[in-house]
N, C-alpha and C positions, 0 to 999 in steps of 0.2 A: 312489686309484683307478688301477688299472693299465690301460694301453692296449695292445692287441695290435697289432703291426705285422707286415705280411706278407700272403701270399696264403692265403685260406681257401676251402674248398669252399662253394659256395652251399647254403643250407638247402633251397632248392627245386630243386636241380639235377636231381633225379629226374623233375621235371615238365617240364623243358625238352625240346623235340623233338630237339635236337642231342646230347643225352646218351644217345640210344639206343645199344645195344651195337655196332651196325654203322655208326653215323653217321661221316661223314668229318669230321675235325677240322681246323680252320684252324691255321696256324702261329702260335705265340706269339712276341711280340717278344723278340729276343735269343736265340732258340733256333734252331739250324740245322734246316732242313727241305728237302725236295726241291724245293718250289715257291718257295723264297725268291727266286731270280733272276726268276721270272715276276712275283712281287709287286713287286719293285723296278722291273722294266721297266714295269709298268702304272702305277706311281706317277710314274716319269719321263715317261711319255707324257702323263699328266694335267697335270703341271707344264708341259711343253712346249706343250700346247694352250692353257693359260692365258696363257703368255708370248706366244705368237703372236697371240692375240686382243687383246692389249694390257691385259689385266686386271691384270697385275703391274707396270705402269708406275707409277712414283712420282707423276707428275703426275696421272694418272687417279685414283689412290687419294685424293689430296688434294682434287681437284675433286669426286669422288663423295662424300666426307665433307662438304664445304661445301654442295653442292647438296642432298644428302640431309637435312642438318640444317635447311636452309631449308624443304625440302618437309615435314618433320615439323612445323615451325612453322605452315605453311599448313594442314596436316591438323588439328592440334590446335585452331587458331583456328576453322576451319570446323566441326569437330565440336562444340566447346563452344557456339558461337553459332548453330548450325543454319544456317550460310551455305553454300550449295551451291557457289558459284563458288570460294572459297578451298579448299574440301574437294576438289573435282575437280581444281583446279590442283595441290594437294599430291599427289594420286594420280598425275597426269600426270608431275610431276617425279620422283616415286619410281620410276615405271616407266622413265623416261628414265635414271635412274642405274643401273638393272639392264640396260638394253638397248643403251646407247651406250658403246663402249669407247675413246673418244677424249676426252681432257680438253678439247680445243678445242671439239669439236662438242657435248659435254655442256654446256659453259658457254654456248654459243650457244643451244641448245635451252632451257636453263633460264631464260636471260634473256628469250627470246621468250615463254615460258610466264608468267613474272612480269609482263611487259608486258601480255599478254592478260588476266591476272587484274585488273590495275589498270584497263585500259581497260573491261572488262566491268563492273567494280565502279562506275566513274564513269558508265557508261551506265544504271545502275540495275537491273542483272540480279540 
């Protein structure tokens, strides 16, 4: 069985809106175009914004991975056992991993949420 490698025209290309005769085409990777510098500048701006927000910090990425994994455990437990406190705690921790861009504050907030889940669970909620 032979396998074709390379670029082929899409069979449904004529149905795509951008394939209209006068449609403006985007630059293809590796091919020079007039707007290449604009595209590169936009990508650099996006990376700089991420770096300034702290989202590219190594410590934040590891903390986000750790607390996100624990949050998933709470979500899965709450979902399977129809327990609202762990489910809502997992949602809160998941939201925290997306909204807080400091490893220290993410860890503090996640520990507080875990303590709140434990305390509410012991209170019988």
